[in-house]
C-alpha positions as CSV (number, residue, x, y, z in Angstrom):
1,X,-33.0,10.4,-3.1
2,X,-29.2,10.4,-2.8
3,X,-28.9,9.0,-6.3
4,X,-31.2,11.6,-7.6
5,X,-29.2,14.4,-6.0
6,X,-25.9,13.0,-7.3
7,X,-27.3,12.5,-10.8
8,X,-28.4,16.1,-10.9
9,X,-25.1,17.4,-9.5
10,X,-22.9,15.4,-11.8
11,X,-25.0,15.6,-15.0
12,X,-24.5,19.4,-15.0
13,X,-21.2,21.0,-16.0
14,X,-18.9,20.4,-13.1
15,X,-17.9,24.1,-12.7
16,X,-18.7,27.0,-15.0
17,X,-15.5,29.0,-14.7
18,X,-11.9,28.2,-14.5
19,X,-11.5,29.6,-10.9
20,X,-14.0,27.0,-9.7
21,X,-11.3,24.3,-10.2
22,X,-8.3,23.8,-8.0
23,X,-5.2,25.5,-9.4
24,X,-2.7,22.9,-10.5
25,X,1.0,23.2,-10.6
26,X,3.3,20.9,-12.5
27,X,6.5,20.4,-10.6
28,X,8.4,17.8,-12.7
29,X,9.2,18.3,-16.4
30,X,11.8,15.8,-17.5
31,X,10.3,13.9,-20.4
32,X,12.8,11.0,-20.5
33,X,11.4,8.9,-17.5
34,X,8.4,8.6,-15.2
35,X,8.1,10.3,-11.9
36,X,6.0,7.6,-10.3
37,X,4.3,8.3,-6.9
38,X,2.9,4.7,-6.9
39,X,0.0,5.6,-4.5
40,X,2.4,5.6,-1.5
41,X,3.2,8.1,1.3
42,X,5.5,10.4,-0.7
43,X,5.5,13.7,1.4
44,X,8.5,14.5,3.5
45,X,7.8,15.2,7.2
46,X,8.1,18.9,6.6
47,X,5.8,18.7,3.6
48,X,8.3,20.3,1.3
49,X,9.5,17.3,-0.8
50,X,7.9,14.5,-2.7
51,X,9.8,11.3,-3.3
52,X,9.2,9.0,-6.3
53,X,10.8,6.3,-8.5
54,X,11.8,6.4,-12.2
55,X,10.4,3.1,-13.4
56,X,9.7,2.4,-17.1
57,X,6.6,1.0,-18.8
58,X,8.5,-1.9,-20.2
59,X,10.8,-2.8,-17.3
60,X,8.7,-1.6,-14.3
61,X,10.5,-1.3,-11.0
62,X,13.3,-3.6,-12.2
63,X,14.3,-0.9,-14.6
64,X,14.1,2.0,-12.1
65,X,17.7,2.7,-11.2
66,X,17.0,5.9,-9.1
67,X,14.9,7.2,-6.3
68,X,14.5,11.0,-6.6
69,X,12.7,13.8,-4.7
70,X,11.4,17.1,-5.9
71,X,10.8,20.3,-3.9
72,X,7.1,21.3,-4.3
73,X,7.9,25.1,-4.0
74,X,11.0,25.4,-6.2
75,X,10.9,22.3,-8.4
76,X,14.5,21.5,-7.4
77,X,15.2,17.8,-7.9
78,X,17.7,15.6,-5.9
79,X,18.8,12.0,-6.3
80,X,18.1,10.2,-3.0
81,X,19.6,6.8,-4.1
82,X,21.0,5.5,-7.4
83,X,22.0,2.0,-8.5
84,X,25.2,2.2,-10.6
85,X,24.6,0.6,-14.0
86,X,21.1,-0.7,-13.3
87,X,19.8,-2.9,-16.1
88,X,16.4,-3.6,-17.4
89,X,16.3,-6.8,-15.4
90,X,17.4,-5.2,-12.2
91,X,18.3,-4.9,-9.4
92,X,15.8,-2.0,-9.5
93,X,14.5,0.4,-6.9
94,X,10.9,1.7,-6.6
95,X,7.6,2.1,-4.7
96,X,9.2,4.6,-2.2
97,X,7.6,6.0,0.9
98,X,8.8,8.7,3.3
99,X,9.0,8.2,7.1
100,X,6.5,10.5,8.9
101,X,9.0,11.4,11.6
102,X,12.4,11.7,10.0
103,X,14.2,12.3,6.7
104,X,14.3,8.7,5.8
105,X,12.7,6.7,2.9
106,X,12.0,3.0,2.4
107,X,11.6,1.3,-1.0
108,X,11.8,-2.0,-2.9
109,X,15.3,-3.0,-3.9
110,X,16.0,-6.0,-6.0
111,X,18.6,-8.4,-4.7
112,X,22.1,-7.0,-5.4
113,X,23.0,-10.5,-6.8
114,X,20.5,-10.4,-9.6
115,X,21.6,-11.3,-13.1
116,X,19.9,-11.4,-16.5
117,X,19.4,-15.1,-16.1
118,X,18.1,-14.7,-12.5
119,X,16.4,-11.2,-12.5
120,X,14.3,-9.1,-10.2
121,X,11.2,-11.0,-9.1
122,X,8.4,-10.6,-6.5
123,X,10.2,-13.2,-4.3
124,X,13.7,-11.8,-5.0
125,X,13.6,-8.3,-3.4
126,X,13.9,-6.6,-0.1
127,X,13.3,-3.3,1.6
128,X,16.0,-0.6,1.7
129,X,16.0,2.5,3.9
130,X,18.0,5.6,3.1
131,X,18.3,8.0,6.0
132,X,19.3,11.3,4.5
133,X,20.9,12.4,7.7
134,X,23.3,9.5,7.4
135,X,24.9,10.5,4.1
136,X,22.8,8.2,2.0
137,X,24.0,5.0,3.7
138,X,22.0,2.0,2.4
139,X,20.2,0.1,5.2
140,X,18.7,-3.3,4.4
141,X,15.5,-3.4,6.5
142,X,14.3,-7.0,6.3
143,X,16.7,-9.9,6.6
144,X,16.4,-12.6,4.0
145,X,17.5,-16.2,4.7
146,X,16.8,-19.1,2.2
147,X,19.4,-21.4,3.7
148,X,17.9,-24.0,6.1
149,X,17.7,-23.9,9.0
150,X,15.9,-20.6,8.6
151,X,16.3,-17.7,11.1
152,X,13.8,-16.1,13.3
153,X,13.3,-12.4,12.5
154,X,14.3,-13.1,8.8
155,X,12.0,-13.8,5.8
156,X,12.7,-15.9,2.8
157,X,11.4,-14.0,-0.2
158,X,10.6,-10.4,-1.2
159,X,8.8,-7.5,0.4
160,X,6.8,-4.9,-1.5
161,X,5.0,-1.5,-1.1
162,X,6.5,-0.6,2.3
163,X,4.6,1.7,4.6
164,X,5.8,3.3,7.8
165,X,3.6,3.4,10.9
166,X,2.6,6.8,12.3
167,X,5.3,6.6,15.0
168,X,8.0,5.4,12.5
169,X,8.8,2.3,14.6
170,X,7.1,-0.2,12.3
171,X,7.0,-0.9,8.5
172,X,4.3,-3.0,6.9
173,X,4.3,-4.6,3.4
174,X,3.1,-7.3,1.2
175,X,5.3,-10.4,0.7
176,X,6.0,-13.4,-1.6
177,X,8.0,-16.3,-0.4
178,X,10.9,-17.7,-2.5
179,X,10.9,-21.1,-0.8
180,X,7.1,-21.5,-1.5
181,X,7.7,-20.5,-5.1
182,X,10.4,-23.2,-5.4
183,X,8.0,-25.7,-3.8
184,X,5.3,-24.7,-6.3
185,X,7.7,-25.1,-9.2
186,X,8.8,-28.6,-8.0
187,X,5.3,-29.9,-7.2
188,X,3.1,-28.1,-9.7
189,X,0.8,-27.3,-6.8
190,X,-0.1,-23.7,-5.7
191,X,2.1,-22.4,-2.9
192,X,3.3,-19.0,-4.1
193,X,0.7,-17.0,-2.2
194,X,0.9,-13.2,-1.5
195,X,0.5,-12.3,2.2
196,X,1.4,-9.4,4.6
197,X,4.3,-8.8,7.0
198,X,5.7,-6.2,9.3
199,X,9.1,-5.2,10.5
200,X,9.9,-3.5,13.8
201,X,13.0,-1.8,15.1
202,X,13.8,-4.4,17.7
203,X,17.3,-5.6,16.8
204,X,19.3,-6.5,13.7
205,X,19.2,-10.0,12.3
206,X,22.7,-10.9,11.2
207,X,23.2,-13.8,8.7
208,X,26.2,-15.5,7.2
209,X,26.7,-14.6,3.5
210,X,26.0,-17.4,1.1
211,X,27.9,-18.1,-2.2
212,X,25.0,-16.9,-4.4
213,X,24.4,-13.7,-2.5
214,X,20.8,-14.6,-1.8
215,X,20.9,-14.1,2.0
216,X,20.9,-10.6,3.4
217,X,21.3,-9.3,7.0
218,X,18.6,-6.8,8.1
219,X,18.5,-4.0,10.6
220,X,14.9,-4.6,11.6
221,X,13.1,-7.8,12.9
222,X,10.6,-9.1,10.4
223,X,7.6,-11.5,10.6
224,X,4.5,-12.4,8.6
225,X,1.2,-11.5,10.3
226,X,-1.4,-12.9,8.0
227,X,-2.0,-16.6,7.5
228,X,-2.9,-17.8,3.9
229,X,-3.6,-21.2,2.5
230,X,-3.7,-22.4,-1.1
231,X,-6.9,-24.3,-0.3
232,X,-9.4,-22.2,1.7
233,X,-12.5,-24.1,2.9
234,X,-15.6,-22.9,1.0
235,X,-17.7,-20.6,3.1
236,X,-15.0,-20.1,5.7
237,X,-12.9,-17.1,6.6
238,X,-9.7,-18.8,5.4
239,X,-7.9,-16.8,2.7
240,X,-5.5,-17.6,-0.2
241,X,-4.3,-14.1,-0.9
242,X,-3.7,-10.9,1.1
243,X,-2.8,-7.5,-0.2
244,X,-4.2,-3.9,-0.4
245,X,-3.0,-3.4,3.1
246,X,-2.4,-0.3,5.2
247,X,-1.9,0.7,8.9
248,X,-5.1,1.2,10.9
249,X,-4.8,4.8,12.3
250,X,-1.7,6.7,13.0
251,X,-1.7,5.1,16.5
252,X,-3.8,2.0,15.9
253,X,-7.5,1.9,16.8
254,X,-9.4,2.0,20.1
255,X,-10.8,-1.4,21.1
256,X,-14.2,-1.7,23.0
257,X,-12.3,-1.9,26.3
258,X,-10.6,1.4,25.6
259,X,-7.1,0.1,24.9
260,X,-5.2,1.0,21.7
261,X,-4.4,-1.8,19.2
262,X,-1.8,-1.8,16.4
263,X,-3.3,-3.4,13.3
264,X,-3.3,-3.6,9.5
265,X,-6.4,-3.7,7.4
266,X,-6.3,-5.5,4.0
267,X,-8.2,-7.3,1.3
268,X,-8.3,-11.1,1.7
269,X,-9.5,-13.6,-0.9
270,X,-12.0,-16.2,0.5
271,X,-13.9,-19.0,-1.2
272,X,-17.7,-18.4,-1.0
273,X,-20.1,-21.3,-0.3
274,X,-20.0,-22.2,-4.0
275,X,-16.2,-22.3,-4.1
276,X,-15.8,-19.0,-6.0
277,X,-13.1,-16.5,-5.1
278,X,-14.4,-13.3,-3.4
279,X,-12.3,-10.5,-2.0
280,X,-13.3,-9.2,1.4
281,X,-12.0,-6.6,3.9
282,X,-10.0,-8.1,6.8
283,X,-8.0,-6.7,9.8
284,X,-5.1,-8.2,11.7
285,X,-4.4,-7.2,15.2
286,X,-0.6,-7.2,15.8
287,X,1.0,-7.7,19.3
288,X,3.7,-5.4,20.6
289,X,6.0,-8.4,21.0
290,X,6.4,-10.1,17.6
291,X,9.4,-12.4,18.4
292,X,7.3,-15.2,20.1
293,X,6.0,-18.0,17.9
294,X,2.2,-18.6,17.9
295,X,0.3,-21.9,17.7
296,X,0.4,-22.0,13.9
297,X,4.1,-22.8,13.6
298,X,7.6,-21.3,13.6
299,X,8.1,-17.7,12.8
300,X,10.8,-18.6,10.3
301,X,8.7,-21.2,8.5
302,X,9.8,-24.6,7.2
303,X,10.7,-26.1,3.9
304,X,7.0,-26.8,3.2
305,X,5.3,-24.1,5.1
306,X,5.2,-20.3,5.2
307,X,6.7,-18.4,8.1
308,X,3.8,-18.2,10.6
309,X,2.4,-15.2,12.6
310,X,3.6,-14.4,16.1
311,X,1.7,-15.2,19.3
312,X,-1.2,-12.8,19.9
313,X,-1.8,-12.0,16.2
314,X,-5.6,-12.0,15.5
315,X,-6.9,-12.1,11.9
316,X,-10.6,-11.1,11.5
317,X,-13.0,-10.8,8.6
318,X,-15.0,-7.5,8.5
319,X,-17.1,-7.7,5.3
320,X,-19.5,-10.3,4.0
321,X,-20.2,-9.2,0.5
322,X,-20.1,-12.8,-0.7
323,X,-23.5,-13.2,0.9
324,X,-25.0,-10.4,-1.1
325,X,-25.9,-9.6,-4.6
326,X,-22.7,-7.6,-5.4
327,X,-19.7,-9.7,-4.0
328,X,-16.2,-8.4,-3.7
329,X,-14.1,-5.5,-2.4
330,X,-11.1,-4.0,-4.3
331,X,-8.1,-1.7,-4.0
332,X,-6.3,-0.7,-0.8
333,X,-8.1,-0.4,2.5
334,X,-7.4,3.1,3.9
335,X,-7.9,4.0,7.5
336,X,-9.0,7.3,8.9
337,X,-6.2,8.9,11.1
338,X,-8.0,8.0,14.3
339,X,-8.3,4.4,13.2
340,X,-12.0,4.2,13.7
341,X,-13.1,4.1,10.1
342,X,-11.8,1.9,7.3
343,X,-12.5,3.0,3.7
344,X,-12.6,0.6,0.8
345,X,-14.2,0.1,-2.7
346,X,-17.1,-2.2,-3.4
347,X,-20.1,-2.2,-5.6
348,X,-23.4,-0.8,-4.4
349,X,-26.8,-2.4,-5.0
350,X,-26.8,-1.0,-8.6
351,X,-23.4,-2.6,-9.4
352,X,-21.5,0.7,-9.3
353,X,-18.1,0.8,-7.6
354,X,-18.3,3.2,-4.6
355,X,-16.5,4.1,-1.4
356,X,-17.7,2.4,1.7
357,X,-16.5,2.6,5.3
358,X,-16.6,0.1,8.2
359,X,-15.2,0.2,11.7
360,X,-12.4,-2.2,13.0
361,X,-15.0,-4.2,14.8
362,X,-16.9,-4.9,11.5
363,X,-19.8,-2.6,12.4
364,X,-21.3,0.6,11.0
365,X,-21.0,-0.3,7.3
366,X,-21.7,2.9,5.5
367,X,-21.9,3.8,1.8
368,X,-20.0,7.1,1.4
369,X,-20.3,7.9,-2.3
370,X,-23.4,7.6,-4.6
371,X,-22.0,8.3,-8.0
372,X,-23.8,7.3,-11.2
373,X,-20.7,5.6,-12.6
374,X,-17.9,3.7,-11.0
375,X,-15.0,5.3,-9.0
376,X,-11.5,5.0,-10.4
377,X,-10.0,4.8,-6.9
378,X,-6.8,6.2,-5.5
379,X,-8.7,7.5,-2.5
380,X,-6.9,9.1,0.5
381,X,-8.1,10.6,3.8
382,X,-7.4,14.1,4.8
383,X,-5.4,14.3,8.1
384,X,-8.4,15.8,9.8
385,X,-10.4,12.6,9.1
386,X,-13.3,14.6,7.7
387,X,-12.7,14.4,4.0
388,X,-11.8,11.7,1.5
389,X,-10.2,12.5,-1.9
390,X,-10.5,10.2,-4.9
391,X,-10.8,10.0,-8.7
392,X,-14.1,9.8,-10.5
393,X,-15.0,10.4,-14.1
394,X,-11.5,11.8,-14.9
395,X,-11.5,14.3,-12.1
396,X,-10.1,14.5,-8.6
397,X,-13.0,14.7,-6.1
398,X,-13.4,15.5,-2.5
399,X,-16.1,14.3,-0.2
400,X,-16.8,15.7,3.3
401,X,-18.0,12.6,4.9
402,X,-19.9,14.3,7.8
403,X,-21.3,17.3,6.1
404,X,-24.9,17.7,7.2
405,X,-26.2,18.7,3.7
406,X,-25.5,15.6,1.6
407,X,-25.6,17.5,-1.7
408,X,-22.8,19.8,-0.4
409,X,-20.4,17.0,0.5
410,X,-18.9,16.7,-2.9
411,X,-16.6,19.0,-4.8
412,X,-14.9,18.5,-8.2
413,X,-11.4,19.7,-7.8
414,X,-9.9,19.2,-11.3
415,X,-11.3,19.4,-14.8
416,X,-12.0,16.0,-16.3
417,X,-9.2,14.6,-18.4
418,X,-8.3,11.5,-20.3
419,X,-6.2,9.8,-19.0
420,X,-7.3,10.5,-15.4
421,X,-5.0,11.8,-12.7
422,X,-3.7,9.0,-10.4
423,X,-1.7,8.2,-7.3
424,X,-3.1,10.8,-4.9
425,X,-1.2,11.7,-1.8
426,X,-2.0,14.3,0.9
427,X,0.6,16.3,2.8
428,X,0.9,15.8,6.6
429,X,-0.4,19.3,7.2
430,X,-3.4,18.8,5.0
431,X,-2.7,21.8,2.8
432,X,-1.4,20.1,-0.4
433,X,-2.5,17.3,-2.6
434,X,-0.1,15.7,-5.1
435,X,-0.8,13.4,-7.9
436,X,0.5,12.0,-11.2
437,X,-0.7,13.0,-14.7
438,X,0.4,11.3,-17.9
439,X,1.8,14.1,-20.1
440,X,2.5,12.7,-23.5
441,X,4.1,9.3,-22.5
442,X,5.6,10.4,-19.2
443,X,4.1,10.5,-15.7
444,X,4.7,13.9,-14.2
445,X,3.9,15.2,-10.7
446,X,1.4,17.9,-10.1
447,X,0.2,19.6,-6.9
448,X,-2.8,21.6,-5.8
449,X,-3.6,23.6,-2.7
450,X,-6.5,22.3,-0.5
């Protein structure tokens, strides 16, 4: 019945008159570079500014020499951070996110010591914070130490797609390890695995400078929280890759005993019983104290092992699509603001990519959308937790997840276009949606009122 309703709704013209669509406003116009939101948290705490990077198609983040912001009301643009004489090979600055509590942003920054011969790489980057109230001072967030013996609170590679927690005291990210990349190169065996880490404002981690400029002191304490292995046991919950991560709730989630738990949800790659890779939804509970080593090994890692998660970290698998007819989950796992519902993309029983939700205990698996063709993704929750926005069939859509009348849950917000809009982000007050559109050959930023 749900499929019949949706096929009827979306086989008709989406809206018959122009005023049925959300009014769009283009707020960037420079045609010489991209204004890339990168599917991050781009709104300033006061909802007046959007921050973005200036990457190129050819060079990506390495070629992005500036972080900028634009005022959504006036179109005024400001440079937040600029790398003098940035080259196509780096250092590069990109994938920027705003803090939810102060005028500070965090973004990927290639190592200052990069050269054309030793350029920006996944394992050669760090997180940089710019607090606009501190006159643009560059703050290196995560310390980086590739000189044995390694240092607790420091990592050894590169952090990526940084995300502030709701209280602004943590930053989560994906990670690749330079020492494991070197081990892979020397042995020919797989060791360069992506995983997930967090940094917390505990204390600075100060390192001695090395001759090659590879080591960096950091202002935050950093650890990895997800354990990966190059050889997962078939049919087990071991994983070889972790990404697509985000914080669970603005204040964590409520456990069955009533306590609140800080956590990140993510997509982890397992081996099914036949040895085939399948992506599933996982969650990792993160302890308040992250400076105590767990049973798996030292926080700082060794020459042949990754840095290991702190004591009290609990990694759990939530979905088991590998056991069904449509295995696999994709994209970024996005949590509702209260932390009690995790949204992700997976195929339904007809093989169509849809939005599903599940709770942090792995229960209440629910199919949210029932479209007749696959979703394009970029979904985000409204701050109320009652609506999800996403892209389908070239249009931005909204779905009121709890509307009593199923056929009235869905609304088409924008006219279908090719290429589709991308990189949706919702303002903190829930009144504005921002997104990228490709105009000619350049990504521009648009907004609409919700």
